[in-house]
Structures are given as C-alpha cells and as structure tokens.
N, C-alpha and C positions, 0 to 999 in steps of 0.2 A: 639697771642697765638702761642706757640711754637709747633713744631711736631717732630717726631722722624727723620723723612728724607725728606730733602727739594730738590725740584728738581733743578738744575742747572740753572741759569739766563740765559735766552735767549732759553731754551729748549720746550717752548711752542710750540704746534704743529701749522704749517702754512699751513698745508693742512686740509680739512676738514675730521673730524673723525666721525664714528658712530659705535654703537656696542651694545651688551646686558650685563647689570650688576646685578647680584643676590646679594640681601641683605639679609643675614642670622645672627641670634642670638637668643639669649634666649627670653622667652614670656616678653613683656612689656618694652624692651629695647628702643621702639621708632622708630622702623623701618617705620612703617605706616605714623608717623608723619613726618619723614625726607622725603618720597616720596611725601606728598602731599604739603609740603613747596617748595619743588624743582619743581614741576610739576606746581605748581601754581593753582591747581585746587584739589578738594576732588576726590580722586580714590579710596581710602581705608578708612574704618570706623575705628574711633578711640575712645576706652574707656579707663578707669582706670583698667579694668579688664583683666587679663592675657589671651592668647590666643584667643584673638578677632579676628586676622585674620586665616581664614581657607583655603584659596584657594591662588594660585599665582595670582598676581595682576600687571600687567603692567603699568607703568607710564612712560610718555613718555616727556623727558626734551629736549627743543630745544634751542641751543645757537648759536650765530654768526658762530662758528668754530666747531660745534659738536651736532649731535643728541645722546642722551643717553637714551636708554631704560632699566629702572630700574624695577626689578622683586622684588616686595613685598612678603615676604614669611611668612608661620606660624612660630611661636616661637618654637625654637627646645626644647622638652620636653621628659620625660618619657611617652610613650603612654599605655593607659590602656584599651583602648576600640577601636573598627574598625574606629570610626572617628579619634582618635588621631593617630592610624597607617597610616590613609590616609593624614593627615595634614603632617607626617613625609615623606611621599612619595612625596609631593608637593615640600618639601624642596630638595629632592634628584632629582627629576626633574626639578627644576629651575636652578640647578648648571650645569646640563648638556649642554655643548656647549655654555655657555656665555663665553664672552671675558675676564671680571673681576670679582672677587669675593671680595664683600665688608662685612667684618665681623663687626657688630656692637654689642658694649659692654657697658653694664651700669659702667660709671666710678667711682660710690659710691659702687659698689659691690666688688670690687677687681677681681683678677683673678679668685680665686675658684674652687674648685673640680667639681662644678656644670655646669662649661664652658669646662670640659674635651671632652665631646662629639662633641660640635660644633668646638672647636679647631682641632680636630682629622679629622674633616670634612674639614676644612679649609687647613689642612697640606696635605690633599690627593689631593687638587685642583692642576691640572697642571699648570694653568695659573697664571699670577701676581694677588695677592689679597692685600688689603688695610684694615686697621683696623681704624674703627670711634670710638673713646671713646665719647660716649654720655653722655649727662647730666651734662656738666663741670660746669653749672651754679648753681650746688648744692654741690660743692667738692672745698675744698681749693686747690689754686694753687700747693702749695708745696707739695701736693700728687699725682700730675700727673706724674712727672718725675720717682719716684720709679714704678708707675703702667706701663708707659710705656716700662721699662726695662723689667719688668716682662713678658709682653705680647711678647718683642724681642726675649726673649728667647725660646717661645713656637712656633714662625714661622717667616720665613724670610719675613716680610711684604714689599711691595714696598714702603709703606707709613703708618704712623700712625698719624692720625688727630684728636686732642680734637676738639668736636663740643658741640654745643647745639641745636638739632632738635627743640626746643622749642622756642628759642631765635633767632634763625639762626647764631648764633655766630660760624665761622669755616666752613659753610656748603658750601659756594662757593669755598673755598680754598679746601675742600674735593672733589668738582666736578671737580676742576681743576686737581688735581693729578689723578682721575678717567678719565678724558678726556685724559690726556697724555699717559694712557696705552691702550687707545682703537686702534684699526687698523682704517687706513685712509679708507675711503669709503663714499658712497653718504647715505642721508637719507632713513632710511629703513621704515618710515611712513609718510605720508602727514603731513607737518610741523604745521598743523591746528589741529591735531589729538593729544589726551593727554591720552587715554588708550584705550586698546583692548578689554576691558569687555563691552558687549552688556547693553543698559539702564535697561532692565529688571531686569538682575542680580542686577545691582546696586540699583534698586529700593529696591529689598529684603534685602539688605545689610542694606539700611538706616533705613529701620524698624527694623532691627535686633540690629542694634546701640542703637535705641531709646529704644527699650525692655531692653536692658542690662543696660542702663544709670538710667531708671527709676525704675526698680524692684530691689527687694531684693538680697542679695548675693547668694542665693541658687539657682536662676533662670539662670543668666548668660551661664553657661557651657550646660545647660538642653535645651536651646533654638535654634530652627532652623526656617527660613522663606522660604517658597517657594512661588514664584509668578505664580498663576492660569492663569490670563488672564492680557496682557498689549495691552491695543487697543488705537491706536493713531487716532486723527483728527487734521484739522488744528489749531483747538482752545483749544482742551481738550486732555488729556490723562487719560483713565480709568483703573485703576489698582486693581485687586482683587487678595489679598494674605492672605495665611495660615500662623499662627505663632504656631508651634508644640513645646509642652513641653513633659516630660516624666510622670507626674502625675496629677491627677485630682486637687490636692491642687494648684499646680503650675498654671494651669489653671486659678484657681480662683483669684490667685495674679495677673496676666496679665490682666485679664478682670476687677478686681477691685468692689469695691461696686459700685453698680447700673451702672456699665459699664466704671466708672469714669478713671480707670487707662488706660484702651483700647483706650478711647478717647483721652487721653493726648497723649499716643504712636502716635496714627493715625494722630493728630493736627502737633505735632512735625514734625514727616516724613514727612507729605505733605507739609509743609511749606518750608522744606529743599529741598524736590524735587522739587517744583516749581521755587526755586531758581537755582538748577544746571540744570534742563530740559529748562528752559526758556519758560513754558507755564503753565495754570492752570492743575492741577491734581485733580482729583476724586479718592480718595483711600477708598478701602473697605477692612476692615480686619476681618478675623475669628481665632479662638483659637482652636486647637486641641489637646488632650493628648494621645500621643502615647507611651506606655511603651517602654523602653530600645531602642530608634530609634537610639541612638549612635553607637549601635551594628548589627543595621539593614543594610545589604549590598545595598540593593536598595534604602533606604532612603539615605546613604551617599552618593551615587553615584549621587543622584537627587541634591545634594548640589554644585557638581560642574558644573558651568555654561557650559563648554564644552560640558557635558552630556545632559544639557538641551536644547543646540541647537540643537544637533544629535534628541533629541525626537521631537523637533518642526520642524524637517524636513530640517534644515539649513535655515529657512525662515530669521534668524537673523543673518547669517554669514557675511553679509558684514556690518550690521549695529552696527559697533564698535564705532563710535565717540558720543560722548556726547556734545551735544550744549553747 
C-alpha cells in the first residue's frame, strides 16, 4: 500500500529507540483497535459506539530495536458536559511532552470540516507528526491519493500511512515510520509490561464495555462503572463494581427482566477478565441511577484511574502490570 512519504533505504535506526506517541483523532476512527493490535493485548476497550475511550491509556509496544509507548486518547468532539470537557483535557495532556504525534483519520470520511479542530491541534504540535489513514479495507484504492493530497495541505506530516487497524494492513509499516522518529534511548518500562493502568481500572472498563455492547442506544454515553473493591488471593480475585446510569428507566434496562441483562453483562465481563488476569474471578455488580452524573465534578474525577489510586492511598501505584 503506497504512502505519501517513504523513508530512504537504509535509514532504519541502528540504535535502540524509545519514546511516547500520542494517538489522537475523531471518535470511532479506530485508535483503541490499533493500540490493542500493536500491543498484542487488550489495554483499551472497543465498541461500535463513539466516545468509548474516556481516559488516557498507555499501551507499551516492544520490538527488537525499540520500545514505543502508545497513548490512546478519547475522540476529539464538541463537549456538552463536564465529562466531555474532561475527555478533551485528557487529549491535551496526552500530547504534552510526547515525542511523536500520530493523527488517525477515517479514510472513508474525507478530510471534512469536522476535522478542523483536531488538525489545528496537530498543526500546533512542535514535534514530528504522522497521519494514519485508517479503514482502508472499506475504501476504493483510487480514492486514497486525492485524500492524501488533501491532508498534505493541512499539515506537513513526516509520513502518511494508509492502514487498517482491523485487518492489520499497513500497521507494521506505520510503526516503523514512528520508530524512525523516536529518540535513541533505553526502554522506559520493563519489557514484560504492556500497560500502565492498574488491573482495578481495567476491570471497570471491561464491565463498561459489556454494558455498551449489550444495551440499547440510549445507554452507552450515560453509563459509568466504578470498582468498589478489588481483592486478590492466590486463586481468586473478588471484584465488586457499581454501574452508574442517569435515569431509573436506564437502570431497568441494565438490570433487565428478572435480572437477565445484568447477568449477561456480568458473565461476559467475568469470562474476559479471567482470560486477561489469568485467574478465577468472582464479579458482583450493582446498578445505581445518579441523575446528571456527567456534570458532577466529584463523579467525573473518580472516573480517572489516577484519582482512584490517590484515593486508595497509592496502594496500587506499583501494580501497573496486567499478567
């Protein structure tokens, strides 16, 4: 698959390189799918609903010549509540101090006016930036070159790489371009670590993913999950979590007739958590209606796992590796 700019032959880095790469883009362009594929483990939840990602999530990619710390970010959108504004601030904070900026765009959508904000943010970034044109498995090849030309006028990208995060087409080429732009340096994390987020936060995210996947259209943006307890023993992890929605009617949908929906959510979440964590999981779920929680400063703050760790007194600050 052609790309706009190609690295010269023989320019591959000979020294080990490492650094941080922020991935930004509009909602639902495939950022989390790309991060999970490159890391080789699930570090970000993925659904068909936009604005699934709400926090900065680090996924650590290890290659023989580099360690790349990818920062998955919420989708760039027009914020209408406190949660939305917090999500936008997550993007801004993710960009600060990174070595490379990766802007991801949906090749099917064209450049469009709705990309103006994110392109402006990319233009303000002082370091090298690459453009990843995703979902090329859904677009005729003859439409790619005009689209690449349009994006080239918007920002002087170090490379423009067509990819499919879903099929894997072009992603190693994209990673190679990114590695070429990283500074020389030793690994920033142990090579057997693939994320910085604690297991406690990941558990809540997996539950939220199942709620979003199984419930009706009105639920996804109104749901939050907080893990109340996370107790580990040699053979079992006990997790107690509360699913928050905004209205009593939504609470009824999440619970379902005779508790059937909540049972399905819990079963699917438990099975996936056991696969990720490598041990038996006892998962207990509760549902609570909390009106306007997306505009509640205390609630929005709790959804940031950094805040959760602070509230726990730092007990999990060193427990960042998911087995």
